[in-house]
C-alpha positions in Angstrom: -21.0 23.8 37.7 -18.7 27.1 38.1 -17.2 28.7 35.2 -13.6 27.2 36.5 -14.7 24.3 36.7 -16.1 24.4 33.0 -13.0 25.9 31.5 -10.8 22.9 33.4 -13.1 20.0 31.0 -11.9 21.9 28.7 -8.7 21.7 29.0 -8.6 18.3 29.6 -10.5 17.4 26.4 -8.1 19.7 24.5 -5.3 17.8 25.8 -6.9 14.4 25.8 -7.7 15.4 21.9 -4.2 16.9 21.2 -2.3 13.3 22.2 -5.1 11.0 20.5 -5.1 12.5 17.4 -2.2 11.9 15.5 -2.7 8.6 16.7 -5.8 8.3 14.4 -4.5 10.2 11.7 -1.1 7.4 11.2 -3.4 4.6 11.3 -5.1 5.7 8.2 -1.6 5.9 6.9 -1.0 2.4 7.8 -4.0 1.3 6.5 -2.9 3.1 3.5 0.5 1.3 3.1 -1.2 -2.2 3.9 -3.9 -1.9 0.9 -0.6 -0.9 -1.3 1.3 -3.6 -0.2 -1.7 -6.2 -0.5 -2.3 -4.9 -3.8 1.4 -5.6 -4.7 1.5 -9.0 -3.3 -1.7 -10.0 -5.1 -0.4 -8.5 -8.9 3.1 -10.9 -7.9 0.7 -14.5 -7.4 -1.4 -13.2 -10.7 2.3 -12.7 -12.5 3.3 -16.4 -10.3 0.4 -18.1 -11.5 0.6 -17.4 -15.2 4.6 -18.1 -15.2 3.9 -21.7 -14.6 2.1 -22.1 -18.1 4.1 -23.1 -20.9 4.3 -20.0 -22.9 3.7 -17.1 -20.5 1.4 -13.6 -22.0 1.2 -11.7 -18.3 -0.9 -9.6 -20.3 -3.4 -12.0 -19.8 -3.9 -10.9 -16.3 -6.9 -9.4 -14.5 -6.8 -5.8 -16.5 -7.8 -4.3 -12.7 -4.4 -5.6 -11.6 -2.6 -3.9 -14.2 -4.0 -0.5 -13.4 -2.5 2.2 -11.4 -4.1 2.8 -8.1 -3.7 5.3 -5.4 -4.4 4.6 -1.6 -4.5 8.3 0.2 -0.9 9.7 -0.6 0.2 6.3 -2.3 0.7 5.6 -6.0 0.8 2.1 -7.0 2.4 1.9 -10.5 2.3 -1.5 -11.7 4.4 -2.6 -14.8 3.2 -5.6 -17.0 4.2 -6.6 -20.5 3.7 -9.7 -22.3 7.3 -11.2 -20.8 7.8 -9.1 -17.6 5.9 -8.3 -14.6 6.7 -5.9 -11.6 5.1 -3.1 -9.9 6.1 -0.1 -7.3 4.6 2.3 -5.0 5.4 6.0 -4.8 4.2 9.2 -3.0 4.3 8.8 0.5 7.0 9.4 2.8 6.6 6.3 5.0 6.3 3.5 2.9 8.2 2.5 -1.2 7.5 -0.6 -2.6 8.9 -2.7 -5.2 8.0 -6.1 -6.2 9.5 -8.1 -9.2 9.6 -11.4 -10.8 12.1 -13.0 -11.7 10.2 -15.1 -14.8 13.1 -17.7 -14.7 12.5 -19.0 -11.0 9.2 -17.8 -10.9 10.5 -16.0 -6.9 8.8 -13.2 -6.3 11.3 -9.7 -4.8 9.9 -7.6 -2.7 12.0 -4.1 -1.5 10.1 -2.3 1.1 11.1 0.4 3.2 9.0 1.5 5.7 
């Protein structure tokens, strides 16, 4: 190979990596959003199950679901008290979500802005 051919190959590889790299990075952000949303839905399912009891106490829910977690740039923060159950995600420009349980009807309200 001549030097010109090698330079052309290097330029082509540079252009291809410049096109592909942003796509791969956005996939990681999407995975973090999905993980945070899954955590919120899991907590709300546990809260709904607790709500079916005669005298629900949401602090009985698994402590792992009650602790704050970080998924990349997203912080997931639950708020669990004896009488209420909610959660929120913050910190990323690509997602913000809020989950809340209506303890009277047992219906979960999810607000997500993607």
